C-alpha positions in Angstrom: 0.0 0.0 0.0 2.8 2.4 0.8 4.1 2.0 -2.8 0.7 3.2 -4.1 1.0 6.3 -2.0 4.4 7.1 -3.7 2.9 7.2 -7.2 3.5 10.3 -9.2 0.3 12.5 -9.3 -0.2 11.9 -13.1 0.0 8.1 -12.5 -2.4 8.3 -9.7 -4.8 10.3 -11.9 -4.4 7.7 -14.7 -5.3 4.9 -12.3 -8.4 6.8 -11.2 -9.4 7.4 -14.8 -8.8 3.7 -15.6 -10.9 2.6 -12.7 -13.9 4.9 -13.6 -13.6 3.8 -17.3 -13.6 0.2 -16.1 -16.8 0.6 -14.2 -18.5 2.4 -17.0 -17.4 -0.2 -19.5 -18.7 -3.1 -17.3 -22.1 -1.5 -17.2 -22.3 -0.8 -20.9 -21.0 -4.2 -21.8 -23.5 -5.9 -19.5 -26.4 -4.1 -21.1 -25.2 -4.9 -24.6 -24.4 -8.5 -23.8 -27.8 -9.0 -22.2 -29.6 -7.5 -25.1 -27.7 -9.7 -27.5 -27.9 -13.0 -25.5 -30.9 -12.6 -23.3 -28.9 -14.6 -20.7 -28.0 -12.8 -17.5 -25.2 -15.2 -16.5 -23.6 -15.0 -20.0 -23.9 -11.2 -20.1 -22.3 -10.8 -16.6 -19.5 -13.1 -17.6 -18.8 -11.3 -20.8 -19.2 -7.9 -19.2 -16.5 -8.7 -16.6 -14.0 -10.4 -18.9 -13.8 -8.0 -21.8 -13.6 -4.7 -19.8 -11.0 -6.2 -17.5 -8.7 -6.8 -20.4 -9.6 -3.4 -21.9 -8.8 -1.6 -18.6 -5.2 -2.9 -18.6 -4.9 -2.0 -22.3 -6.2 1.5 -21.6 -3.8 2.1 -18.7 -0.8 1.2 -20.8 -2.1 3.1 -23.8 -2.4 6.2 -21.6 1.1 5.7 -20.3 2.5 5.5 -23.8 0.7 8.7 -24.9 1.9 10.4 -21.7 5.5 9.4 -22.5 5.2 10.5 -26.1 3.9 13.9 -25.0 6.7 14.2 -22.5 9.3 13.4 -25.1 7.7 15.9 -27.5 7.8 18.7 -25.0 11.5 17.9 -24.2 12.3 18.2 -27.9 10.6 21.6 -28.3 7.5 20.2 -30.0 9.3 18.4 -32.9 7.6 15.0 -33.2 10.3 13.7 -35.5 13.0 14.2 -32.9 10.7 12.7 -30.2 10.2 9.5 -32.2 13.9 9.2 -33.1 15.1 9.9 -29.6 
């Protein structure tokens, strides 16, 4: 737990965004899966599995974009230098 408290503010914010996105995604996925299958158990299973994988993907996607933005700001806004560097 102490390691979580030492996270940088932007990482902490990303984790909160990821968590809220995860909950929203579960609710939407459950509704869509239920409408498609008509089966409550199947819809709950699908709605928990797929968003869980997506939440991890989203977190790392955000980290990559944050890193790219940081590199771009360090190179004075020249994206070619940021990619090459």
